[in-house]
C-alpha positions as CSV (number, residue, x, y, z in Angstrom):
1,M,38.3,99.5,135.1
2,S,40.9,99.8,132.4
3,S,42.5,103.2,131.6
4,R,43.2,102.0,128.0
5,P,41.3,103.7,125.2
6,A,38.7,101.5,123.6
7,C,39.1,100.4,120.0
8,A,36.6,101.9,117.6
9,P,33.6,99.6,117.1
10,T,33.3,98.9,113.3
11,P,30.8,97.0,111.3
12,E,31.6,93.9,109.2
13,P,33.9,94.7,106.3
14,P,34.2,96.1,103.8
15,Y,34.7,99.7,105.0
16,Y,37.6,102.2,104.7
17,A,40.4,103.3,107.0
18,V,42.1,106.7,106.8
19,I,45.5,106.3,108.4
20,F,47.1,109.7,109.3
21,T,50.7,109.4,110.6
22,S,52.3,112.6,111.8
23,R,55.2,114.1,113.6
24,R,54.3,117.2,115.7
25,T,56.2,120.4,116.1
26,P,56.8,121.9,119.5
27,D,54.0,124.5,118.8
28,D,50.9,123.2,120.7
29,G,48.9,126.5,120.6
30,G,45.3,125.4,120.0
31,Y,46.2,121.9,118.8
32,A,44.3,119.9,121.5
33,A,41.1,122.1,121.2
34,T,41.2,121.7,117.4
35,A,41.8,118.0,117.6
36,Q,38.8,117.6,119.9
37,R,36.6,119.8,117.6
38,M,37.6,117.7,114.6
39,L,36.6,114.5,116.4
40,E,33.2,116.1,117.3
41,L,32.7,117.2,113.7
42,A,33.8,113.9,112.1
43,S,31.6,112.0,114.5
44,A,28.6,113.9,113.1
45,Q,29.5,113.2,109.5
46,P,27.5,110.6,107.5
47,G,29.6,107.5,107.0
48,F,31.9,108.1,110.0
49,L,32.4,104.8,111.9
50,G,34.9,105.6,114.6
51,M,38.5,106.6,115.3
52,E,41.6,105.4,117.2
53,S,44.6,107.6,118.0
54,A,47.9,107.4,119.8
55,R,51.0,109.6,120.1
56,D,54.4,108.9,121.6
57,E,56.7,111.1,123.7
58,Q,58.7,112.1,120.7
59,G,55.6,113.5,118.9
60,L,55.0,110.7,116.5
61,G,51.3,110.0,116.2
62,I,49.0,107.7,114.3
63,T,45.2,108.3,114.0
64,V,43.0,105.9,112.1
65,S,39.5,106.9,111.3
66,Y,37.0,104.5,109.8
67,W,34.4,105.4,107.1
68,S,31.7,103.6,105.3
69,S,32.7,104.8,101.8
70,L,35.1,106.8,99.7
71,E,32.4,109.4,99.2
72,A,32.1,109.9,103.0
73,I,35.9,110.4,103.2
74,A,35.8,113.0,100.4
75,A,33.0,114.9,102.1
76,W,34.9,115.0,105.4
77,K,38.1,116.1,103.6
78,G,36.2,119.0,102.1
79,H,34.4,120.1,105.3
80,V,35.1,123.8,105.8
81,E,36.3,123.5,109.4
82,H,38.4,120.5,108.5
83,V,40.0,122.4,105.6
84,A,41.0,125.2,108.0
85,A,42.4,122.7,110.5
86,Q,44.4,121.0,107.7
87,A,45.9,124.4,106.8
88,A,46.8,125.1,110.5
89,G,48.4,121.7,110.7
90,R,50.7,122.3,107.8
91,Q,51.5,125.8,109.0
92,R,52.0,125.2,112.8
93,W,51.5,121.7,114.2
94,Y,53.2,119.1,111.9
95,D,56.8,118.7,110.8
96,H,55.7,115.8,108.7
97,Y,52.6,113.8,107.9
98,A,51.4,111.0,105.6
99,L,47.9,110.1,104.8
100,R,46.9,106.7,103.5
101,I,43.4,105.3,102.6
102,A,42.8,101.6,102.7
103,R,39.8,99.4,102.1
104,V,39.4,97.0,105.1
105,E,38.6,93.6,103.7
106,R,38.8,91.5,106.9
107,A,38.8,92.4,110.6
108,H,39.1,90.4,113.7
109,A,39.0,91.5,117.4
110,F,39.7,89.9,120.8
111,D,38.5,90.9,124.2
112,A,40.1,89.2,127.2
113,P,37.6,88.1,129.8
114,R,37.7,90.2,132.9
């Protein structure tokens, strides 16, 4: 059994990717619990397709969430708990972040036989 996280299963394109790149501060107070709550909430939102996330030892992280439409992304951005988490991120958890939204036109995947 592999210990690697699975890639998010996504439908045939087109769909959208929200790419959130961040550099964390040393303050971890509540971050992990908030991140887990955001994943739970996002997963329940109409149009959410999946998420992939990684962070290195220096605090640089990339999270990609996949959505069916720009409207679904906008609804998630405005979710009341997500708005509060965004504010906490700016105040406590991030030294820097960049958010990019891209339309996925093509996608390919590979799974090695095991």
